[in-house]
N, C-alpha and C positions, 0 to 999 in steps of 0.2 A: 321493174315494178310497175304498180297497178294506179291507175289515176282512181281521182274520189267518182268524175262519171262513170268508169268502168267499174267497179264497186256496185257504185249506187243502180248501176242499170242491174248488174246480177241480184240485188236484193227486189227490184219491182220487177223485172223480167217475170218470175214465178206468176203474179198477181196478174200481169198482163195476159199471159198463156191460160190462165185458168177463166177469165174473163173471155177471151177471144174462142174458148171453146165450149162456154155457155153459148154463145151468140154462134158459133158453125154448129152446133148439133140442133138447134130451135127448128123446127118443121112450122114454118108458117100457113102452110097448108099439106094436104095430103101426099104431095108430090114431092116438096120443095125442103130443101135447108137455106140454111144464109151461108153456103161451102164458099165464095169468093171473100169472105172476111178470112178464111184461114190465111191467105195472102198479105194480110194486112200485118205489118212491122213494126215495132218502137225503137225510137230516137229519143235518147236521153239529151238533154240541151236546156243549158241555161238560159237560152234566149227566151224562152217560153214561159220564165217567169219575170213579165216584163210588168207586172200590176202586182200590188197584194194579195187578187184573188185569182191571178192567171196561174195556170199550175199545168195546163195542157189542151191540146190542140190536135185535130185532125184535118189533114190534109185534104181538097175537096174531091179527089180520084177515092178515096176512101182507104187507099192503100200506107198510109203512116199517120200512126198518131206519136205524137212528139209530147214526151212531157218532160218538165223542169224537173231537177235533182231533186230540188226541196219538196215534193212530193213525198218522196222517203220518209219525211219525218211528220207526215198529215196520219191520223190515226185510220187504223184499218179499214173502216166502215167508209169513212170517206175518200180515201183513196181509191177504193173498189166501185164507190157512187160516180165518183168523176171517169173512172175505165169504162164502167156501164154509156155513160153518157157518151164518153168520147167514139164507144162502138155504134151508139145508138148513131152518130152519125156518119159513121163509114158505111154501115149496112145502109144508112138513105143515101149515101152515094155512090155505091157499088150497086144497088137497087134502083136507078130514080124513076118516078111514078110509080113505083110498086106498093108504097104505104099512103092508104088514107089516114090521115090525122086529124080528123074535124076535131077542132075545139071541142071540148066535154065528153068525146066520147074516147075508148081504147084506140090505139093505132089497129089498123086493119090492112092485112093484107090483101091485095088486088090480086085475085086467080089469073086473070087475064087483061092486062093493063093493056095489050093491043087492042083489044074491044073501045078502048077509050081512050088511045095512048097520047094522042093531040091534045083532049079536054087535062088530062093529070099532066102529062109532060109540062104542059105550058102552065098549068096552076104550080107546080113543082120549082120549076126554074125563075116564077116571078116572085119566091117568097122575101119578105122581108128576113130581119137579121132574129127578131123576135120569134119570127114564126119558125126559120130553122132550129132554133134552138129548143124550142117547147116540140116539133116535133122529134129529134134526138132522143129529148126524155121519155117522150111517148113511148116511142119506141124500143127504148130499154126497158122500159117498165111493162110491157107484153114479154119482152123474152127473158128478163129475170124475174118477175111475178113482184118486185118490189117497187114502189113511188118512187122516183127521183124528185127530192125539193131537194128545196136550199136551206142553208142554217149556218148559226154563227155569224160571227159580228163582220167576216167576209163574206159571208153569202154564198158559201161553198153548197156543192152537190152535195147529196146525205139522200139515204134512206128514211123515208118518211119526208119532214119538215114542211115547209110551205110551197106553194107555186113559186115560180121564175119570174121574179121581178119585172116588168114591163119595161125595158131599155136595159135591162142588164147587160154589162160588157165584160 
């Protein structure tokens, strides 16, 4: 007998794979793709839905994205925007210090981070929660070509929408 989580995972997996393929194929520079994210896996876990607006998370090594089974009930665009945001985190964690996500500008791939490695890594390691979330949105926007915003009463990720409110958890 198939469990609800297994059935939900079979519905969510193709969406996850499509977003993963988009990120893995992205070329931030002439000689680079984001192929490391091909190893990122999906886990459907009911513990991920610990608040009304929390449906997903990314492990800090970028190798696992966790979705709540309730994500299957979200509108398609919301689900895909959430996945894009989580893959923004995954790519940020898989390529530490490789992205310049200055406020007010699109995310920019740093072609040779070793040149300024200490500066970028120090800055990357000391980001606050708001900055980590903002960076994931900017990376996802550059990769997908669509602005990650926040919509609805639960302030979930969407395409378009408002900027992420400061302090949103």
